[in-house]
C-alpha positions in Angstrom: 0.1 0.1 0.0 3.2 2.2 0.2 6.9 2.5 -0.8 9.3 3.7 1.8 12.7 4.9 0.7 15.5 6.1 3.4 18.8 7.9 2.7 21.1 9.6 5.1 21.0 13.2 5.4 23.5 15.3 7.6 24.1 12.0 9.5 20.3 11.1 10.0 18.1 8.4 8.5 15.5 10.4 6.5 12.2 8.4 5.0 10.0 9.3 2.1 6.9 7.4 2.2 4.7 7.4 -1.1 1.1 6.2 -0.8 -0.1 4.1 -3.7 -4.1 4.6 -4.8 -5.1 1.4 -2.7 -4.2 3.0 0.4 -6.4 6.0 -0.1 -9.2 3.8 -1.7 -9.3 1.6 1.4 -9.0 4.9 3.6 -11.7 6.7 2.0 -14.2 3.5 0.9 -15.4 1.4 4.1 -17.3 -1.0 1.9 -13.9 -1.6 0.3 -11.8 -2.1 3.4 -14.7 -4.5 4.7 -14.5 -6.7 1.1 -10.7 -6.7 1.6 -10.7 -7.9 5.1 -13.6 -10.8 4.3 -11.4 -11.7 1.3 -8.4 -12.0 3.4 -10.4 -13.8 6.1 -11.8 -16.7 3.7 -8.0 -16.9 2.1 -6.6 -17.6 5.4 -9.4 -19.8 6.3 -8.8 -22.0 3.2 -5.3 -22.4 4.0 -5.9 -23.4 7.4 -8.5 -26.0 6.2 -5.9 -27.6 3.8 -3.2 -27.6 6.4 -1.0 -24.6 4.6 1.0 -22.7 7.2 2.9 -19.5 6.1 6.0 -19.1 8.6 6.5 -15.4 7.9 2.7 -13.8 7.5 3.2 -9.9 7.5 1.8 -7.1 5.4 5.0 -7.0 3.6 4.4 -10.5 2.3 0.7 -10.0 1.1 0.7 -9.1 -2.8 -2.4 -7.3 -4.1 -3.9 -6.2 -7.5 -5.8 -3.3 -7.3 -7.8 -2.0 -10.3 -9.9 0.9 -9.1 
């Protein structure tokens, strides 16, 4: 949902965060975020029923294709 780039400036680490369109859409459309959470829950439930385990589940490891 966003890209973070860091660089050193005068001995300090400075970060620039670029929010992608999905971030703004989820933030402004409650039905979209409800649908997103529902679909993620369904997928994780299916994986659980099939005995599939992800050892490092975190937001960075979830790939999303967004078409507004």
